[in-house]
Every structure is written in structure tokens, then in C-alpha cells.
N, C-alpha and C positions, 0 to 999 in steps of 0.2 A: 558504440551505437546505442542511441537512446531508446528505451523500451517506451512504447505507448499501447494503451488499452483502451479501446473504444466501448461504450455502452449506449445502446439505443433506448431512451427513457420510454417506458411501457405506461399504459394508462393506469394500472394498479399501483403505480410508484408515485404518484403525484396526490397532493392533499386538496381540499376543497377551494384552496387559492389557484390551483393549476400548476403548482411547482412541485419539484421532488420533495417528499416528506424527509425531513433531516435525517432520521435514522438509516435510511437507505444509503446515504453516502459513506457510513462506516462499513456497510456491507459492500459496496462498490470498491472501496479502498482496500478491503481485507482480500477480495478476489483478485484485484490488480496485483497487489504485491505477492500474493501466493503464487500466481501465474507468472510473474517476473522472476522470482527466486527459482521456480522450477525449471524456468527456461534456460538457466545458466549451465546446465548440463554438469551440475556438481550434484551429487546425490547425497546431500547432507545427513540423511538418516543412516546411510552406510558409514559416515564418519563418527557415529553414536551422538550426533549434535542434532538439536532442533531449536526452535525459537517460540518465544511466547511475547504477548503484548503485555507491556507494563502500563503505558500510557497512550492516549490519543488525543490531539487536539485539532479542532477544525476552525478556520477563519472563512466565513462566507463572504464573497465578493460580488455575487450576482445570483441568478438562479437559472434553473434548467427546467423545461417542461416536456410534456408528451411529444414524442417524436424527435426531439433534439438528440444529437449523438454528442455525448459527453465523453471527452478524451481525457485520460488520466495518464501523468507521466511521473514516474518514480525515480527517486535518486537517493542514494546515501548521502546524508547531510552532516553525519557526525559518527566517528568511530570511537568505542571505548574498547576496553579488553574483553568485556563479557557482554557489552550491550552495544547498540547502535541505533541511530535515528534514521528513518526514511522520510522524506519530505515528498508528499505527492501534490502535484499542480493539477487542477482540474479545470477544464474550459469547454465551451461550446464554440467552435471555430476559434476565432481570436479573442473572443469574449471570456475573461477570467470568471470562474464560477466559485472556486474554493482553493484554498491552500490548506493542508493538513500535515501534521507531523505525528509519526508513530514512532514511539521508544520500544524497541524489542530487546530482550534479554536472552542470551543463548543459554540452552540448558542441555543437560545430559538426555539422550531420548528416552521417553517413558518416565521422566523424572521432573521434579521442579528445582533441582540442584543446579545451580549456575555453572556454566562451562564457556571457556574463552571460545571466541569466533575462530573457526578453523581458517588457517592461512588461504586454502583454496576458496573458500566462500568469499573471504575479505578481498581477494584478488579479482574473483569474477564479478563481484557487485559493485567494484571501484572502477572496472573498465567502461 
């Protein structure tokens, strides 16, 4: 099942040009991915595993403004042993607004020591 996360753009999130200020997109993406990962019913913290952002890239394809509903759709686009990429497509209706890729590294809970992605997490995010 495809996970979707909607945001209604608020007045305080737009700049003088009337479009979403670019820094807000990273906050939207972070919230979307966190909600998606927590919705899979695999409590990764109990597995002694957590994730940290290593890199994020965004390519803008359009804009969103006040009152628009921005829909974000995340999916894993690459698996490594201790890292993985999540690509997030953002759109307003059928109009593309951005595509972002976030590289995550798995770590042991409470540390920055890398750890392999648990099989349960990998399976749940791949479905």
C-alpha cells in the first residue's frame, strides 16, 4: 500500500513571492518519513536500532502556495547494508512540486555507531 502524507500550506510558510519558503520542504519531508516509518508497526527502537540523516537533496519542479494541499509520497529507492535512500515525491494535485532523496544510516539506539537495517524494518518498508 502506498503511504501518502498531506500538508495544507499555511500563511507563515510562504515567502514574499507567495510560495513555500524552501527550508520548509525539508521539515515536511522529515515529518512525512517519520510518520511513515512509525506507521509500519515495527518498533525499531525496541530492536536497538534507529536512523540518522546523512544527506538530503531536493529538486524543485514547481511551487506550492497558501491553501494548496501538498501530497508527499515516500518510498525506499535504494537498500544498502547499513543505509538506505528514501525518495519523496511532492505534488499539488497532479502537478509535481519537488522530488527529494534522503540518505539514512542505521545506528544503534542512542549512539552514532552504524548498524545494519533490521530485516523487519527492511521488509515492512519494502511492501
